[in-house]
Steps between C-alpha positions, in 0.01 A plus 500: 500500500687341792192531722282328241755221460509449876119494513485243220743276689290535815181409316661192349627387839152536648343295223766231524456455875287219651277762666444692177124527555562678829702756302207596280386761749848654483478507121155660515630769735757624248459743214305275264618660178865455600431141600315383190795531261730264693215256563417483130865432422488202738220346294767386255681289762259206471363248747410610849658842451268582211199403711621691805583810297152489349347486849722790606392700197137431588547634850699804386267605219190448715648753743572739214141461379368618836703822492537570129268300271642659186850386590369145552323513164826601334676201655232266367525659157871435519426132561259500207774643279737222605236248387482667160713344226590848379686559827763245399456319833376149573322609818639241742330537838276783385169306517583388855574856612188627321285246684652571840439873459136453402445247779610760755351817356121508457518822300761373256320166472180667385684707244746244361364147556372476142852562373639212703223265388553600137840330490331157492218599260574394144220666304664450163497875451731782602516424872737476797531121492847391606625282217831419670438150638729515804392850600135403454539243777550781748201684351276207591652493847446875534128466428477233768690716746261790445207260538622403847431852630253639245303213345217739415724665241619178339174344387550611137824299492335165573415408135855590401648295782295205379638556149843515661462137608567415133774761447769404247752536784444215744623680815253779416228238536615426852513867590147546365385208715662659805327831427162327475559360848492856632154571355147367557436175310334485162370181345660581164846461655449142614538306170821675386642480852425129510672448165801694620515308828477168317769602252764424761705797382823526694582844363593721792348833606681724750217625723554763768282409798562817698805358674718346233499394136422129489503273196177314429407291199225598260303184578527565874371855463211375287409239763498765771283726287257212446485434873433869559210490255346203680564622856361847437186373329430261788558753777 
């Protein structure tokens, strides 16, 4: 117990340090299954710590997946359970960790990417759609994060990201716009993106850019997504 407590303190200190990315190799070198628990607990701390803990979890579980795929699958199923209403949890930080794991593990990405995408797919039937507005924001971000490394797996999400531009939760619209910026352009996204950009919405989205969580407005994210559509089509 004392050893685990000491290890948890060490992990937290690494993630809080300015050179936290340089510590990822140290995290990966540890026993992944002993590391994942503390990292998942840090997801609840919010802000930069949530984002950094998610990155750490991605590194740790990717290492586990190389040595023991079944153990990695069990960790991902644990995340899925936390996203389930029946678990009694809200699931704060879980989509971010899910995305970071899949971004770093090709094997887990192939097996579980449809689950991650399903959290933004409102089919109107018995599905995995995340109906908690605030948590759904991170689901949109998670799809975009996966698209950065594995865009080939995220194509089915594009129609749902476009629908997300009119989500009932305004910050979700901004997160959907950000996610579309990580994917190849589609003409169908341009009109709703233009409407969102012209709305002037000052609602704020906390977007992790790989270094820190930075606040950006919904309208700003929509404008950037529009510019991405135009730049990519012209290149």
